[in-house]
C-alpha positions as CSV (number, residue, x, y, z in Angstrom):
1,M,11.8,52.9,229.6
2,L,15.3,51.6,230.1
3,W,15.3,53.2,233.6
4,A,11.9,51.6,234.5
5,W,13.5,48.3,233.6
6,S,16.8,48.5,235.2
7,G,15.6,47.1,238.6
8,S,15.8,50.3,240.8
9,R,13.4,50.7,243.8
10,Y,11.0,52.4,241.6
11,S,11.1,50.0,238.6
12,G,8.4,47.7,239.4
13,L,5.9,50.4,239.8
14,L,7.1,52.3,236.8
15,C,6.9,49.3,234.9
16,M,3.1,48.9,236.0
17,A,2.5,52.5,235.2
18,L,4.0,52.1,231.6
19,S,1.9,48.9,231.1
20,S,-1.3,51.0,232.1
21,V,-0.4,53.8,229.8
22,I,0.2,51.6,227.0
23,Y,-3.4,49.8,227.5
24,F,-4.8,53.2,227.8
25,V,-3.2,54.0,224.3
26,M,-4.6,50.8,222.7
27,E,-8.1,51.9,224.1
28,V,-7.8,55.3,222.5
29,L,-6.4,53.7,219.1
30,S,-9.3,51.2,219.0
31,E,-12.0,53.9,219.7
32,N,-10.7,56.2,217.2
33,F,-9.4,54.3,214.3
34,T,-11.7,51.1,214.1
35,A,-12.7,50.8,210.5
36,Q,-15.1,47.7,211.0
37,S,-16.5,45.5,213.5
38,I,-14.2,42.6,214.2
39,P,-15.3,39.6,216.5
40,L,-13.5,39.4,219.8
41,F,-12.0,35.8,219.4
42,E,-10.5,36.9,216.2
43,T,-9.2,40.1,217.6
44,S,-7.6,38.1,220.6
45,F,-6.1,35.5,218.1
46,V,-4.3,38.3,216.1
47,R,-3.0,39.9,219.4
48,C,-1.8,36.7,220.8
49,T,-0.2,35.6,217.5
50,V,1.8,38.8,217.7
51,T,2.8,38.2,221.0
52,L,3.8,34.8,220.3
53,I,6.0,35.9,217.5
54,L,7.7,38.9,219.3
55,S,8.3,36.8,222.5
56,Y,10.0,34.3,220.5
57,I,12.2,36.7,218.5
58,W,13.0,38.5,222.1
59,L,14.1,35.4,223.7
60,R,16.1,34.3,220.6
61,R,17.9,37.7,220.3
62,I,19.1,37.6,223.9
63,G,20.1,34.0,223.8
64,L,17.8,32.6,226.4
65,P,16.0,29.0,226.2
66,I,12.3,29.4,224.9
67,F,10.8,27.8,228.0
68,G,13.7,28.7,230.5
69,A,14.6,26.3,233.3
70,T,13.0,23.0,233.4
71,H,11.8,23.4,237.0
72,P,9.2,26.1,236.4
73,R,7.7,24.7,233.4
74,K,4.7,23.4,235.2
75,L,4.0,26.8,236.9
76,L,4.3,28.4,233.4
77,L,1.7,25.9,232.0
78,L,-0.5,26.5,235.1
79,R,-0.2,30.3,234.3
80,S,-1.2,29.9,230.7
81,L,-4.2,27.7,231.5
82,V,-5.5,30.0,234.2
83,G,-4.8,33.1,232.3
84,Y,-6.5,31.8,229.1
85,L,-9.6,30.8,231.3
86,S,-9.7,34.4,232.7
87,L,-9.6,35.8,229.0
88,L,-12.3,33.3,228.0
89,S,-14.5,34.2,230.8
90,F,-14.1,37.8,230.2
91,I,-15.1,37.6,226.5
92,Y,-18.3,35.8,227.6
93,C,-19.2,38.4,230.2
94,I,-18.5,41.4,228.0
95,Q,-20.7,40.0,225.4
96,R,-23.8,39.4,227.6
97,I,-23.9,42.4,230.0
98,P,-23.6,46.1,230.1
99,F,-20.1,47.2,228.9
100,S,-19.6,49.5,232.0
101,L,-20.4,46.5,234.5
102,A,-18.2,44.2,232.5
103,I,-15.3,46.8,232.8
104,L,-16.0,47.4,236.5
105,L,-16.0,43.7,237.1
106,S,-12.6,43.5,235.3
107,F,-11.3,46.0,237.6
108,T,-11.8,43.7,240.7
109,T,-8.9,41.8,239.5
110,P,-6.4,43.9,241.0
111,I,-8.3,43.3,244.5
112,M,-8.4,39.6,243.7
113,A,-4.8,39.5,243.1
114,S,-4.0,41.3,246.3
115,I,-6.1,38.6,248.1
116,M,-4.6,35.7,246.3
117,A,-1.0,36.9,246.8
118,R,-1.9,36.8,250.5
119,I,-3.1,33.5,250.3
120,F,-0.6,31.7,247.9
121,L,2.5,34.0,248.1
122,H,1.9,35.1,251.9
123,E,2.5,38.7,251.0
124,K,1.8,41.0,253.8
125,L,-1.1,43.4,253.2
126,K,-0.6,46.6,255.2
127,I,-3.5,48.8,256.2
128,T,-2.2,51.6,254.0
129,E,-2.2,49.2,250.8
130,I,-5.9,48.2,251.9
131,G,-6.8,51.7,252.1
132,G,-5.2,52.5,248.7
133,L,-7.1,49.7,247.0
134,A,-10.2,50.7,248.4
135,C,-9.7,54.3,247.4
136,S,-9.0,53.5,243.8
137,F,-11.8,50.9,243.6
138,S,-14.3,53.7,245.1
139,G,-13.1,55.8,242.4
140,M,-14.2,53.3,239.9
141,L,-17.6,53.3,241.6
142,F,-18.0,57.2,241.3
143,I,-16.7,57.0,237.4
144,F,-19.4,54.0,236.4
145,Q,-22.1,55.0,238.9
146,Q,-24.1,56.8,236.1
147,M,-23.6,54.5,233.4
148,L,-24.5,51.4,235.4
149,T,-27.7,53.1,236.5
150,T,-28.8,54.0,232.9
151,Q,-27.7,50.7,231.4
152,G,-29.2,48.9,234.4
153,L,-32.6,50.3,233.7
154,Q,-32.3,49.6,230.1
155,K,-31.6,46.0,230.6
156,T,-34.1,45.6,233.2
157,E,-36.7,46.7,230.5
158,E,-35.1,44.2,228.2
159,A,-35.4,41.4,230.7
160,S,-39.0,42.2,231.1
161,N,-39.6,41.0,227.7
162,S,-37.8,37.6,228.5
163,S,-38.6,35.3,231.3
164,F,-34.6,34.3,231.5
165,G,-33.3,37.6,230.6
166,G,-32.5,38.5,234.4
167,S,-31.0,35.4,235.2
168,N,-28.7,35.3,232.2
169,H,-27.3,38.7,233.2
170,I,-26.7,37.6,236.4
171,Y,-25.0,34.4,235.5
172,A,-22.9,36.4,233.1
173,A,-22.0,38.7,235.8
174,L,-20.9,36.0,237.8
175,I,-18.8,34.6,234.9
176,G,-17.3,38.0,234.8
177,F,-16.5,37.8,238.6
178,F,-14.9,34.3,238.0
179,S,-12.7,36.0,235.5
180,S,-11.5,38.4,237.9
181,I,-10.6,35.6,240.5
182,T,-8.7,33.6,237.9
183,G,-7.1,37.0,236.7
184,G,-5.8,37.5,240.2
185,I,-4.6,34.0,240.5
186,S,-2.8,34.4,237.0
187,Y,-1.0,37.6,238.2
188,C,0.3,35.5,241.3
189,L,1.6,32.7,239.0
190,I,3.3,35.5,236.5
191,K,5.1,36.8,239.5
192,A,6.1,33.3,240.6
193,A,7.2,32.2,237.3
194,A,8.9,35.5,236.5
195,K,11.0,35.0,239.5
196,A,11.7,31.3,238.8
197,T,12.9,31.9,235.3
198,D,14.4,35.4,236.0
199,Q,12.9,36.4,232.5
200,P,9.5,38.0,232.3
201,V,9.2,37.5,228.7
202,V,9.0,33.7,229.2
203,T,5.8,34.2,231.0
204,V,4.5,36.0,228.0
205,L,5.5,33.4,225.5
206,S,3.9,30.5,227.5
207,F,0.7,32.3,227.7
208,A,0.7,33.2,224.1
209,I,1.8,29.5,223.0
210,L,-1.6,28.3,224.5
211,A,-3.7,31.6,223.9
212,S,-3.0,31.8,220.2
213,P,-4.1,28.5,218.8
214,A,-7.1,28.4,221.5
215,A,-8.2,31.9,220.1
216,G,-8.0,30.7,216.6
217,I,-10.0,27.6,217.3
218,C,-12.6,29.8,219.1
219,T,-12.8,32.2,216.3
220,F,-14.1,29.5,213.6
221,A,-16.0,27.4,216.3
222,F,-18.0,30.2,217.9
223,E,-18.0,33.2,215.8
224,E,-18.2,34.0,211.8
225,F,-14.9,34.9,210.7
226,V,-14.7,38.5,209.2
227,L,-12.2,39.0,206.7
228,P,-10.4,42.3,208.0
229,S,-9.7,45.2,205.4
230,F,-6.1,46.5,205.0
231,N,-6.8,49.3,207.5
232,S,-8.2,47.1,210.2
233,L,-5.5,44.6,210.0
234,S,-2.9,47.3,210.2
235,L,-4.7,48.4,213.3
236,M,-5.0,44.8,214.8
237,L,-1.3,44.4,214.2
238,A,-0.3,47.6,215.9
239,L,-2.5,46.7,218.9
240,G,-0.7,43.3,219.1
241,I,2.8,45.1,219.3
242,L,1.4,47.2,221.9
243,S,-0.3,44.5,223.8
244,F,3.1,42.7,223.9
245,L,4.8,45.6,225.2
246,A,1.9,46.1,227.9
247,E,2.2,42.6,229.0
248,V,6.0,42.5,229.1
249,F,6.0,45.4,231.4
250,L,3.2,44.1,233.3
251,A,5.3,40.9,234.0
252,H,8.2,42.5,234.9
253,G,6.4,45.0,237.3
254,L,4.8,41.9,239.0
255,Q,8.3,40.5,239.1
256,L,9.9,43.2,240.9
257,E,7.1,44.6,243.3
258,K,4.7,43.3,245.6
259,I,1.4,42.4,243.9
260,N,-0.9,44.6,246.2
261,K,1.1,47.6,245.3
262,A,1.6,47.0,241.7
263,A,-2.0,46.1,241.3
264,N,-3.2,49.6,242.6
265,V,-1.2,51.3,239.8
266,M,-3.4,49.4,237.4
267,F,-6.5,51.6,238.1
268,M,-4.7,54.5,236.5
269,E,-5.8,53.3,233.2
270,A,-9.4,54.0,234.0
271,A,-8.6,57.4,235.1
272,L,-6.7,58.3,232.2
273,S,-9.5,57.0,229.8
274,Q,-12.0,59.2,231.6
275,L,-9.8,62.1,231.5
276,W,-9.1,61.7,227.8
277,G,-12.8,61.3,227.1
278,I,-13.7,64.4,229.0
279,G,-10.9,66.3,227.2
280,T,-11.8,65.2,223.8
281,S,-15.6,65.8,224.5
282,S,-16.5,62.2,223.7
283,I,-17.5,61.7,227.4
284,A,-19.9,64.1,229.2
285,P,-18.1,65.6,232.1
286,S,-19.8,64.9,235.6
287,L,-18.9,65.5,239.2
288,G,-18.9,61.7,239.8
289,R,-16.3,61.0,237.1
290,L,-14.3,63.8,238.2
291,V,-14.3,62.7,241.8
292,G,-13.6,59.1,240.8
293,C,-10.5,60.2,238.6
294,I,-9.3,62.4,241.7
295,L,-9.5,59.4,244.0
296,I,-7.9,57.0,241.7
297,L,-4.8,59.3,241.1
298,I,-4.4,60.2,244.7
299,S,-4.5,56.7,245.4
300,V,-1.9,55.8,242.5
301,S,0.2,58.8,243.3
302,F,0.5,57.7,247.0
303,T,1.5,54.2,246.0
304,M,4.1,55.6,243.5
305,F,5.8,58.1,245.6
306,F,5.5,56.4,249.1
307,G,4.9,52.7,248.2
308,P,8.1,50.9,247.3
309,E,10.0,49.3,250.1
310,K,13.7,49.9,250.8
311,E,14.3,46.4,249.3
312,N,12.3,44.9,246.7
313,E,10.8,41.6,248.2
């Protein structure tokens, strides 16, 4: 981990890979150790609060000002607002459309990030980088093809019982796509803010300062509060710590590497999740899933071994 953080030629991509692995571990823990059903906003509130506390402690320990220099504060505020808007949209989306479709929409975020980086940060997008993103997203389509077909038929049958069902699903899917667009913009703002402050943890703290109270308000305003058991609370705290580490590595990776290359590595989480599910027999193996995982791993491996520039931009 220290080598990944050191600022070498491969540091940016290694940080992105570590972030993806941590998010994968969080997914495994959530699936295997969840003791009770906790509302999404409540879960988000705990994670954001843990992230807020750990970010504050981190910056205090290394003696840096909490909000960094004065000039990038507007950038940090904008990153926080756009980031929470993306999170809010995703939570709305995941509650109203098939889970596989929501996840697939969320993985359009790396593509949106590359497009936004071209527009706002003027990053050059090479043919090989476009090919890498296309290869990875094609892998996602192979992975979720069967689930989307099955769940789509189920939702069609449900929608036939309601005159508004279909339009609601389309509306929720559009909100999910909006979440990906704002997520892509957020990655650009993370990169810009991390470079301006020279400390990626500042971007994590700024998001948590806004997201923690906002998620707390949403918990009581839109959902019924569930008092977690000891096991559930312990899991939520553990996931909060892992989430903090994943966000820090993500911010540092975006700080060091071009967004379109860093974004492609994020698809690794989906491949690891599928391979784990197949290996533990929790997911039925299929040709589509295996082809999808292979496409993603080939694309990510190409980016990892041949992607870094001789000099980080």
